[in-house]
C-alpha positions in Angstrom: 89.5 85.6 77.8 86.0 85.2 78.3 83.9 88.5 77.6 83.9 91.0 79.8 80.5 92.6 82.0 79.3 95.9 83.1 78.3 98.1 86.2 74.7 95.8 86.0 76.0 92.9 86.2 78.7 93.6 89.6 75.8 95.1 91.3 73.5 91.8 91.2 77.0 90.2 92.4 76.7 92.8 95.6 79.4 95.1 93.9 78.5 98.9 94.8 79.3 101.5 91.2 82.3 102.8 92.7 83.8 99.3 94.5 82.9 98.2 90.3 84.9 100.9 89.2 87.8 100.6 91.5 88.3 96.8 89.9 88.3 98.5 86.5 91.3 100.2 88.3 92.9 97.3 89.4 92.4 95.3 86.4 93.2 98.2 84.1 90.6 96.6 81.8 86.4 95.3 82.0 87.4 92.4 84.5 85.4 89.0 82.8 82.7 87.2 84.3 84.8 84.9 86.3 87.5 87.9 87.5 84.3 89.7 88.7 82.6 86.6 90.8 86.2 86.4 92.4 86.3 90.2 93.3 82.2 90.3 94.4 83.4 87.0 97.1 86.4 88.9 98.0 85.5 92.1 98.7 81.9 90.6 99.9 80.9 91.5 104.1 81.5 87.9 104.5 85.0 87.2 103.2 86.5 91.3 103.6 85.1 93.0 107.2 84.5 95.8 104.7 82.1 97.4 107.5 84.1 96.2 110.6 87.4 95.7 110.0 88.2 99.3 111.6 86.3 98.3 114.6 87.7 94.8 115.0 91.5 96.1 115.3 90.7 98.0 118.9 90.2 94.6 120.2 93.0 93.5 122.3 94.9 90.0 120.8 98.2 89.3 122.8 99.1 87.5 125.7 101.6 85.3 126.8 99.8 82.1 126.2 98.6 83.6 122.7 100.5 81.5 120.1 98.5 83.1 117.1 96.3 85.4 117.3 93.0 86.3 114.4 94.2 86.4 111.0 94.8 82.6 111.2 92.0 80.0 110.3 91.1 79.6 114.0 93.1 80.9 117.9 96.0 79.1 119.3 96.6 79.0 123.0 99.3 77.5 125.0 97.7 75.3 127.9 100.8 73.6 129.0 102.7 70.2 129.1 103.1 71.2 125.0 99.3 71.1 124.0 97.7 74.3 122.4 94.2 74.0 122.3 93.0 75.9 119.2 89.3 77.0 118.6 86.9 79.1 116.6 83.6 80.8 116.0 81.7 80.9 112.9 78.1 81.8 111.7 76.1 79.9 109.5 72.8 81.8 109.9 71.4 82.8 106.3 71.9 79.3 105.2 70.1 78.1 108.5 67.0 79.7 107.8 66.9 78.9 103.5 67.6 75.3 104.7 67.6 74.4 108.3 69.2 71.1 108.4 71.9 71.8 106.0 72.6 75.0 106.7 73.4 74.1 110.5 75.5 71.1 109.3 77.6 72.4 107.3 78.4 75.2 109.8 79.7 72.6 112.1 81.7 70.8 109.3 82.8 74.3 108.2 84.2 75.2 111.7 85.9 71.5 112.3 88.1 72.1 109.2 89.1 75.2 110.6 90.3 74.0 114.0 91.7 70.9 111.9 93.2 72.6 109.3 95.8 73.5 111.4 96.5 70.5 112.7 94.5 70.4 115.6 92.3 67.3 116.8 88.9 68.1 117.4 87.9 67.5 120.6 84.6 68.8 121.1 81.7 71.2 119.6 79.9 74.1 120.9 77.1 76.3 119.8 75.0 79.1 120.2 71.6 79.3 119.0 68.8 82.2 119.1 65.3 81.6 117.6 62.2 83.9 117.0 58.5 83.3 118.6 58.3 79.2 119.7 54.7 80.2 118.8 55.1 80.2 115.4 55.3 76.5 113.1 58.5 78.3 111.0 60.4 78.6 113.9 59.5 74.9 115.5 60.6 73.9 111.7 63.7 75.9 112.5 64.4 74.4 115.5 64.1 71.3 114.9 66.4 71.0 111.4 68.6 73.4 113.2 68.8 70.6 115.6 68.9 67.6 113.9 71.5 69.0 111.2 74.2 69.9 114.8 73.1 66.4 115.5 73.8 64.5 112.6 76.9 66.1 111.7 78.7 66.5 114.6 77.4 62.8 115.9 78.5 61.1 113.0 81.8 62.7 112.4 82.6 61.4 116.1 83.3 65.1 117.8 80.9 65.4 121.3 79.0 68.5 121.2 79.6 69.7 124.9 77.8 72.7 125.5 75.9 75.6 124.3 72.9 78.2 124.5 69.4 78.6 123.5 67.6 82.6 123.1 64.0 83.0 121.6 63.2 86.4 120.6 60.4 87.9 118.1 63.4 89.6 116.6 64.8 86.3 115.2 61.6 85.4 113.2 63.0 85.4 109.9 66.6 85.3 110.3 67.9 82.6 113.1 71.3 82.9 114.1 73.5 79.6 114.3 76.8 80.2 115.2 79.1 77.0 115.9 82.2 76.9 117.8 84.9 73.6 117.4 87.9 73.4 120.0 90.8 70.9 119.1 94.1 69.6 120.1 97.6 70.4 118.7 100.8 69.8 120.1 102.2 73.4 119.8 105.0 72.8 118.1 103.3 71.4 115.1 100.7 73.8 114.4 100.4 74.5 110.2 99.5 77.8 108.8 97.7 78.7 105.6 101.1 81.5 104.3 101.8 80.1 101.2 105.6 79.7 100.3 108.2 78.2 97.6 107.7 79.2 93.7 107.2 76.0 91.8 105.7 73.9 95.0 102.4 72.1 93.8 99.0 73.0 94.5 96.9 70.7 95.9 93.1 69.8 96.0 91.5 67.2 98.5 88.5 66.0 99.5 85.2 65.9 97.9 84.6 66.9 94.6 83.6 70.0 93.8 79.3 70.7 92.3 77.8 73.5 92.0 76.1 73.9 95.7 76.7 76.9 97.6 77.6 78.9 94.6 77.3 82.6 95.7 77.6 81.4 99.3 79.7 84.6 100.6 77.5 87.2 98.6 74.3 85.6 99.7 75.5 86.0 103.4 76.3 89.5 103.0 72.6 91.0 102.3 69.3 91.3 104.0 66.6 88.3 103.2 63.7 89.3 101.5 59.8 87.4 100.4 61.6 85.1 98.0 64.5 84.1 100.9 63.6 80.6 99.8 64.5 80.7 96.5 68.3 80.9 97.5 68.2 77.3 98.3 70.7 76.5 95.5 73.2 79.0 97.7 73.4 76.7 100.5 75.4 73.8 100.6 75.3 70.2 101.6 77.6 68.5 103.8 78.4 65.0 103.8 80.2 64.2 107.6 81.5 60.7 106.7 84.1 62.1 104.7 84.8 64.8 106.6 85.4 62.5 109.4 88.2 60.6 106.2 89.2 64.3 105.5 90.3 64.5 109.3 92.0 61.6 109.1 93.6 62.0 105.9 95.2 65.7 106.9 96.7 64.7 110.3 98.3 61.5 108.8 99.5 63.8 106.4 100.2 66.2 108.7 102.2 63.7 111.3 105.1 63.6 107.5 107.0 67.0 106.6 104.9 67.0 103.7 102.8 70.0 104.1 104.0 73.9 102.9 100.3 75.4 103.8 97.1 74.1 104.1 93.7 76.0 103.9 90.2 74.7 103.8 88.0 76.1 100.8 85.5 77.5 103.2 83.1 80.5 102.3 84.1 81.8 98.9 85.5 78.2 97.9 88.4 77.3 96.0 88.4 81.2 95.3 88.8 82.5 99.0 91.5 79.5 99.6 94.1 80.6 96.7 93.9 84.0 97.2 94.0 83.6 101.0 97.1 81.3 100.8 99.3 83.0 97.7 98.4 86.7 99.0 99.7 85.7 102.9 102.7 84.2 101.7 103.7 86.7 98.9 103.7 84.7 96.2 101.0 84.3 92.8 99.3 81.2 92.2 98.0 79.4 89.1 95.3 77.2 88.8 94.3 74.7 86.3 91.1 73.9 86.7 90.8 71.0 84.2 92.3 69.1 87.0 90.1 70.1 89.7 87.6 66.9 90.8 83.9 67.2 89.6 81.0 65.9 90.2 79.0 67.3 87.6 79.4 67.8 84.1 79.9 70.6 82.1 81.2 73.1 85.2 82.4 76.3 84.2 85.6 78.0 85.6 83.3 80.9 87.1 81.4 77.8 89.1 84.3 75.9 90.2 85.9 79.1 91.0 82.6 80.0 93.3 81.6 76.8 94.8 81.3 76.5 98.5 80.9 72.4 97.6 81.8 71.1 101.6 84.8 68.9 102.8 87.3 70.2 100.4 90.5 71.6 101.3 93.8 73.2 99.7 97.4 72.3 100.5 100.6 73.6 98.7 103.2 70.9 99.6 107.0 69.8 98.8 107.4 68.6 95.5 109.3 65.5 96.4 106.4 64.5 98.7 103.4 64.7 96.6 103.2 61.0 95.8 103.5 60.2 99.6 100.7 62.1 100.5 98.5 61.2 97.1 98.8 57.8 98.5 97.4 58.4 102.4 94.4 60.6 100.7 93.9 57.6 98.1 93.8 54.8 101.2 91.0 57.0 102.7 89.4 57.3 99.4 89.3 60.6 98.3 90.1 62.6 95.7 94.0 64.0 95.2 94.7 66.3 92.3 97.6 68.9 91.8 95.7 72.3 90.0 98.4 74.1 90.1 101.8 75.9 91.0 102.9 78.4 93.2 104.5 81.1 90.7 106.7 84.3 91.7 103.7 87.0 89.2 101.8 88.0 92.8 98.6 87.6 90.8 96.2 84.8 90.5 95.9 82.9 87.2 93.1 80.8 86.6 92.8 78.1 83.0 90.6 76.6 81.7 90.3 74.5 78.5 93.2 75.8 77.1 92.0 79.8 78.2 92.6 82.5 80.9 89.8 82.6 82.5 91.1 85.3 85.5 94.4 87.3 85.7 94.2 89.3 89.0 96.6 90.9 90.7 96.9 89.6 94.8 97.9 92.6 96.7 94.5 94.5 96.0 92.0 92.1 96.5 93.0 92.4 100.3 95.1 95.6 100.5 92.6 97.5 98.0 89.3 95.7 99.1 87.3 98.7 100.7 87.1 99.6 104.5 84.5 101.3 104.8 84.2 104.4 108.4 79.9 104.1 108.1 77.7 106.9 109.9 77.1 105.8 113.2 74.5 107.1 115.6 74.9 106.5 119.3 73.0 104.2 120.8 70.3 105.9 123.9 70.5 103.9 127.2 66.8 103.3 128.3 65.8 105.6 131.3 65.9 103.8 135.0 63.1 100.9 135.5 61.6 102.8 138.1 60.0 100.8 140.6 57.8 97.7 140.0 55.6 95.3 141.7 55.0 91.5 141.9 51.8 90.4 140.8 52.9 86.5 141.7 54.3 84.9 144.4 57.5 83.8 145.0 57.0 80.4 144.2 54.8 81.4 141.1 57.6 83.4 139.3 59.8 80.5 140.1 58.1 78.1 138.8 57.2 80.3 135.7 60.1 81.5 134.7 61.9 78.1 135.3 59.8 76.8 132.3 59.3 80.0 130.1 61.5 79.8 127.1 64.8 81.5 127.8 65.1 79.6 130.7 63.6 76.1 130.6 65.9 73.0 130.2 67.7 71.7 127.0 67.4 68.5 127.2 65.5 67.8 124.3 67.7 69.4 122.6 71.4 68.1 124.2 70.0 65.0 124.4 70.2 64.5 120.3 73.7 65.5 120.4 76.4 62.7 121.5 78.0 64.8 124.1 80.8 61.6 125.6 82.2 60.4 122.4 85.6 60.0 122.7 85.3 59.8 126.4 86.8 62.4 128.0 83.9 65.0 128.6 83.9 65.3 132.4 81.1 67.7 132.5 78.2 67.1 130.2 75.6 69.8 129.2 74.1 71.0 132.1 76.5 69.9 134.7 78.5 72.7 135.2 78.3 76.3 134.0 81.1 75.4 131.3 81.7 72.3 129.5 84.8 70.3 130.4 86.7 67.9 128.3 89.6 66.4 129.6 93.4 66.4 127.8 93.4 62.1 127.6 96.9 61.1 129.2 97.6 64.2 131.2 95.5 65.8 134.2 94.8 68.5 132.0 91.0 69.6 131.1 89.6 72.4 129.2 86.5 74.6 130.1 84.8 75.8 127.3 81.8 77.6 127.0 79.8 80.2 124.7 77.5 83.4 126.2 75.6 86.4 125.1 72.4 88.2 126.6 70.9 90.0 123.9 68.1 92.0 125.3 71.5 93.3 127.4 73.2 94.6 124.4 69.8 95.6 122.5 69.3 98.1 125.4 72.6 99.3 125.8 75.0 97.5 123.3 78.7 98.3 125.0 77.0 97.8 128.7 75.8 94.1 126.9 79.3 93.4 125.2 81.0 93.8 128.4 78.5 91.6 130.1 79.0 88.8 126.9 82.8 88.7 127.9 82.1 88.8 131.3 80.0 86.1 131.9 81.8 84.1 129.6 84.7 84.8 132.0 82.2 83.7 134.9 81.4 80.9 133.9 84.6 79.2 133.1 85.6 81.1 137.0 83.1 78.7 138.2 84.3 75.4 136.9 87.8 76.3 138.7 89.1 76.7 135.3 91.5 80.1 134.6 90.0 81.6 131.9 92.3 81.9 128.5 91.1 83.1 125.6 88.3 84.7 123.2 86.6 84.0 120.2 83.6 86.0 119.1 80.3 85.6 116.3 79.4 89.5 116.0 76.0 89.5 114.4 74.4 92.4 113.9 71.4 94.0 111.3 72.7 96.1 108.0 75.7 98.4 108.7 74.3 100.2 106.3 72.0 102.0 109.0 73.7 104.5 111.4 71.4 102.9 114.2 73.1 99.9 113.5 76.1 100.6 113.0 76.3 102.4 116.5 75.1 99.5 118.3 78.1 97.5 116.5 80.8 100.2 117.3 79.4 100.1 121.3 79.6 96.6 121.4 83.2 95.7 120.1 83.7 98.8 122.9 81.9 96.9 126.0 83.4 93.6 124.7 87.5 95.3 124.2 86.9 96.8 127.7 85.9 93.9 129.2 89.2 91.7 127.8 91.8 94.3 128.6 90.5 94.1 132.8 90.0 90.7 132.7 93.1 89.4 131.4 91.2 87.3 128.5 92.0 88.6 124.6 90.4 87.9 121.4 92.1 84.8 119.3 89.6 84.9 116.4 86.1 85.7 115.6 83.8 86.3 112.5 81.0 88.8 111.8 78.0 88.4 110.4 76.0 91.5 109.5 72.9 92.5 107.1 70.8 89.8 109.2 67.5 91.8 108.6 64.4 90.4 107.1 62.5 92.6 104.5 58.8 92.6 105.6 55.9 93.0 103.4 55.2 96.4 104.0 58.6 97.2 102.8 60.4 97.6 106.0 63.4 95.2 107.6 63.0 93.7 110.7 66.8 93.9 112.3 68.0 90.4 114.7 68.8 92.1 118.1 72.5 92.7 118.5 74.4 89.7 119.3 78.0 89.6 120.0 78.3 86.0 120.9 81.4 84.9 123.3 82.9 81.9 122.8 85.3 81.0 125.5 88.3 79.2 126.9 89.8 78.1 130.1 92.2 75.7 131.3 92.2 73.2 134.7 95.7 72.0 135.2 94.4 69.2 138.0 90.7 68.2 136.4 90.1 66.5 139.9 89.5 69.9 141.2 86.8 71.0 138.8 83.6 71.9 140.6 79.7 71.4 139.1 76.5 73.0 140.2 74.8 70.4 141.4 74.0 70.8 145.6 75.4 68.6 148.1 73.6 67.5 151.3 74.6 69.5 154.3 76.3 72.7 153.0 76.5 76.2 153.7 75.0 77.7 150.5 77.0 81.2 150.1 76.4 84.0 147.7 79.3 86.1 146.6 78.9 89.5 144.9 76.9 92.7 145.8 73.1 92.5 145.5 71.0 96.0 144.3 67.8 94.1 142.9 68.7 94.7 139.2 65.1 94.0 137.1 66.0 96.1 134.1 65.7 94.3 130.9 65.2 90.7 133.1 63.9 87.7 132.1 61.7 88.8 135.6 60.4 91.5 133.7 59.6 90.4 130.2 57.8 87.0 131.5 55.9 88.2 134.8 55.2 91.9 133.5 55.5 91.4 130.0 57.9 94.1 129.3 61.0 94.5 128.0 62.9 98.1 129.4 64.8 100.1 131.3 68.9 99.5 131.3 70.8 96.4 131.9 72.0 95.4 134.9 76.0 97.4 135.3 79.1 95.2 134.6 81.3 96.3 137.1 84.6 95.1 135.7 86.6 95.1 138.9 84.7 93.6 141.1 84.0 90.8 138.1 87.6 90.3 137.9 88.1 90.5 142.4 85.4 88.4 143.3 86.0 85.5 140.2 89.9 85.2 141.2 88.8 85.0 144.8 86.2 82.3 144.0 88.2 79.9 141.6 91.1 80.5 144.5 88.6 78.8 146.7 87.5 76.0 144.5 91.3 75.4 143.9 91.9 75.0 147.6 89.2 72.4 148.0 86.7 74.3 149.9 83.9 74.9 147.4 82.3 71.8 146.9 79.9 73.5 143.7 79.5 76.7 142.3 77.2 78.3 139.7 77.7 81.9 138.2 74.4 83.8 138.9 72.8 85.2 135.5 69.6 85.1 133.9 66.4 85.2 136.4 68.9 86.2 139.3 69.3 84.5 142.5 66.4 82.2 143.5 66.7 80.6 139.9 70.4 79.6 140.3 69.7 78.0 143.7 67.0 75.7 141.8 69.4 75.0 138.6 71.5 73.7 141.7 68.7 71.5 143.0 67.3 70.4 140.1 71.1 69.5 138.8 71.7 66.9 142.3 68.0 66.5 143.7 69.4 67.8 146.8 67.3 70.4 148.2 67.8 73.7 149.6 66.4 76.2 152.8 66.9 79.9 151.8 66.9 82.4 154.1 65.1 85.5 154.6 67.8 88.3 153.2 66.4 91.0 155.1 68.5 93.4 153.2 65.8 96.3 152.8 65.7 95.1 148.8 62.2 94.4 147.7 61.8 89.9 147.6 61.2 90.3 143.4 64.7 92.5 143.1 66.2 90.6 145.3 65.6 87.0 144.1 65.1 87.3 140.2 67.3 90.4 139.7 69.9 89.9 137.6 73.0 92.2 138.8 76.5 90.8 138.0 79.3 89.2 139.6 77.8 86.9 141.7 78.6 83.1 142.7 76.5 80.8 144.6 78.9 78.4 146.3 78.3 75.2 148.5 81.0 75.3 151.2 81.4 73.3 154.6 82.1 76.5 156.7 80.1 79.8 156.0 82.3 81.2 159.0 84.9 80.6 157.6 84.6 81.3 153.8 83.2 85.2 154.2 86.3 85.7 156.8 88.4 85.3 153.7 86.2 87.1 151.2 86.0 89.7 153.6 90.2 90.1 153.7 89.7 89.8 149.9 87.5 92.8 149.8 84.7 90.3 148.7 81.3 90.8 149.7 79.9 87.1 150.9 76.4 86.1 152.8 75.3 82.9 154.2 71.7 82.6 151.9 70.9 78.9 153.3 71.5 75.5 153.7 71.2 72.3 151.2 69.9 69.0 153.0 66.2 67.2 152.3 64.8 67.1 148.7 62.8 70.5 148.7 63.5 74.4 148.1 62.2 75.7 150.9 61.5 79.2 150.4 61.5 82.1 153.2 58.4 81.8 153.3 58.1 78.5 154.4 56.8 77.5 151.1 58.1 74.1 150.2 58.8 73.3 146.4 60.2 69.7 145.7 63.0 69.2 143.5 60.8 66.7 141.4 58.1 69.4 141.1 61.1 72.3 140.1 62.1 69.6 137.1 58.7 69.0 135.7 58.3 72.1 135.6 61.8 72.6 133.9 61.8 69.8 131.6 58.3 70.8 129.9 58.8 73.3 127.7 60.5 71.8 124.9 58.9 68.6 124.6 55.4 70.1 124.6 56.7 72.8 122.1 58.5 70.3 119.2 55.5 67.8 119.5 52.6 70.0 118.3 
């Protein structure tokens, strides 16, 4: 056994004195360096969820269509015809600040592996991105690197990037968020899990060779940044999408045989987490011989090999008589294949290197005795009501300003760097519908997929913001005609050791849980990213806005019935849902008055379900030709987006609602949709019968948006204003 280590080194590795004392008690002695490394990564926030696990358990995770919920590499839901959709979202925030291109690229690579390790062929990527003040050079550098990294990896590996979202706020200046989501397709009777079984079965390493990149990436992702953040570059992994493509094909080919007992990707904490999790879930022991690990750098130590986060690697347990079949498949795809150990009955992980035992740790305590903290939390204080506000600009000037603002401007500059149609099954490209739509080849089925969150709402009122994020994702899927099935989440927050941050987290989880239960929309997978704070020169720490990003998936039984948001000529434009003119925390308030105050719009989950179910049924009945949910920017921005998506204009009617014009047109009331129909009277009569508010607000036609005042804005002028932001920003 190598020499032991002490409390001071443990603190450098991210363990507290109390946690280190627990390690010593478990081991019955001082740990070796390798053992300390194993404990430090497995007990890190990133791997153990020690601050969040208590609250995550409160989320609803089951439904008749859920095949596997949280606890596996990704969530699995039944989509019909014998198929399952497998999906998950994960963060690569800290790496993307340090090295934007590789941080984002390896974030995509990692989430792809989470999905195909379960037997699914990846069919779609999405992302949820948050950047700081766009006026700063560093933000522009991060945008450029992140977008190129996402596009570079996804395009090369041959999986379409079909959707996502982007927000800007100075709170993300030192800590951007890069959340990546992948959706895969599998036969529901061919799902592969990670629990190891069979004492004596071989443990096999496949994929790329192990290097020194990414060591302690998990613990780096579980700590605040400071002014020395850029020195952490060695903890950022380097990806190779071409190897990933080979790995996908080799794994799927092997999965068509009966060779695999269990399989796990080497993600955060690399070989350590994959070995510990596989053996721990299976209730067996595991012995590894690191001399057999394929290495690309000379002189690597046991510690380095166990903690390396080199990319494009997988760990498998195979049937003993099938190892040569597997070896031939991986050699055909020119990937490394090595038997590096076997399962035991000891209940320990034993690591050997150069004839010495470098680690011998009981597995159960690595998981069962990992710390679970019930951290102090303060209840968030919701802002006072907004009070009267007055518009300094006309409606047309306001609209032009809003659609060109950072949070509402066209993302075409971003989308055009992604291949959104590779594979030939993308039905609705980015910007064409409220959710991406991807067809299941050789069937009538299609998946609707989206990512959503409104961080400014979550900052003002985390519970309402958490509920709204789920509700908007449900609305976006519904607006295509799809039936929402399930959610994956990426919970991005600041330092949980601060009571106000922990209070935000708990409240957001409560809001999410309420919405998921009300909408029958379970959480089947997810990720928690904490300590998203950056140390300032004065010693203070700036936290991001609380950002519980929601990835959501729904199914269309008949893809031909899907609708987008582009208007058609000669239709009645109907507003579904109640309008009160909610301007608190709105884009209008921030961009026009320079204010970020007031409470966010309330979320009525009963109205969400009622209104959405009605709209979806109307779409499936064929009475709705276009649909768009209302969110950022409110009603007039939604109308403008429908006009820009099609080039077909719209003449709006005076609302005569008793609500001030700026509040009516730009308020962000929830549970609302805009639909294009042939007969407004019939539609509204059916809505009334269902208890759903609906009113005619305009007629489509021509090439102009005609406001109630008679002011005319051409569709072409809207597009110019909408598309200017990103090209101008990125050519400075």
